[in-house]
N, C-alpha and C positions, 0 to 999 in steps of 0.2 A: 502493501499499499503504500501510496507515497505519501511523505508528510504535509503539513497545511503550508508551508513554505514552494509547495508544489504546485498548488490548487487553486484553483479560479472562485473565485465568490460571485453567484451565478444570485441576480434575483429578477423576478419575473413583476412585472405591476400591470393594471389592468385598470381602466376610473373606476370600479368598483374596490378593490381590495389589491390589496401586496399576496400575490396568490404562493409563491416562496419566496427565499434567501439561506441558497445551501452553499458547500461546498463541491464543489466538482472535476474533477480530470479534464474534461472536454464538453465542450457544447457545440451542437452543431443548431444554424439559423435560416432558416427559411427567405434568403435576402431578398429582393424583388430578380436582381440576375442572377439566383439562385442559389443553391445549399453551397454552406462555407461553415467550414468547421476551425473553434479559437482553442487553442491551449495554453498553459502559462505561458507568460512573456511577448506574448501576440500581439503585434504595434498594434498603439490605436487607430481605428475609427469608429466613424459612425455610421450604418448603413441601413436604408429605408425595410422595410418587413414586410415579405407578400402574405402569401395563406399557405401553412406547410407547416410542418412541427417543428418546436423546436426537440433538440436531445440532448440530455446531457448524461454524461458518463460516470460511473463510478458515485453517484449520493438517491437517495440515501442512508441505504440499505450496507454501503462496502462501496468496495475495489471493480466490484463485474456488477453493478447496477446499474438498469436504465432505466433514465423517468422520459416519460412524455406530456408535452401538455401540446395540441391544437391553436396554431394563433391565427389572429386574420389580422392584418396590415395592422402599421405599427411603426417602431425603431429601434435602431440596440445602438448601444455601447460600447465599446471592449475599451479598456485599463488596464493594461497590464495583465494584473489581476483580481481585475474586474470585469463581470461583464451584464448590464443591466438592461432588459428588454421591456418597454416601454409600449402593450400591445393594447388594440382597441378590443379584443376578444380573449379569450386563453379557454379552452377547456380541457381535461383531458379526456384520452381517446374514448372510455366506460362509457363522458358522461356527454357523450353525443346523441341525439336526437336524428335516428337516422331517417324514420319518415318526413321529420324535419326539413334536414338537409337534401333528400329528397324532391321535396316539393323547390327548396330552395335554388336547385337545378333547371327543375322545371319551369321555373320563371325565370327566368334567367335565360335558358332558349329561348325562351318567347318573348324576352327581352330581346333578343337580339335580333331573330325574324320578324321584328316590328320594329327596330330604328332608322327603314330606309337612309338617308342619305345623314342622320346625325353621325356627325362622330363622337359624341359626346353619349349619345343612346348606345353606339358599343362600345364604349367604355366598361361604363356605371352594366352592361350587360355579363364584358367578358369577368372585372372585379367580383361580382354574382356568380357566375359561375364558376371562377377560380376556386373562390371560397368555400361553397360545396362541395367541388371535388376531392377539394385538401380534406375536410370536414369527412366525407366517407371514404379515403382513402385511408386518415386515421383510425377512423370507427372499424374497418374492416383486417387492419392488422393488431388491434386491441384482441385479446384474449377472451375480452369477456362478451366482443360482440357476437363472440361462435356461440351463443348462450340456445 
C-alpha cells in the first residue's frame, strides 16, 4: 500500500453536497476531450468534464478497491496531490434510475430529430443524449444493476 504522501486527496462536490473526500492512488476523469488519469504529482490543470464515470482507485477499502461515480458536466482541478471535482450531478452506478435514463435518451433523440437547422438545438440534444448514454453505461457495469 502506498503511504499517504503518494496519494491524492480527491473531493467530489455537487451543488447539493460534498459526496466524498478520500485518499486515492489514482483517479480517472471524464474530461470533455476524453478520459484522463491523474496520479500523485500530476501537473496542475483545470479541465471541463463531460458525462461519464469518475473512477477512484485505492479508496476507501484498501489499495485494490475501486469506487465509481457517474457525473454529468462540471470541472475538475488538479493540483499536485489534490483533485477537486465540481459536478452538476453525481450518482453511484447503483443509484441510477435506468428507466428514467432510457426516457432521457429517447427525449434526446427526439430533440435531435426535431432540431432542424438550429445549432443550439443540436448541441442541447447531444448533451442530453451523452448524459443518458453515460448513465446507462454506468448502470450496466454496476453489479447492483444485475438483480
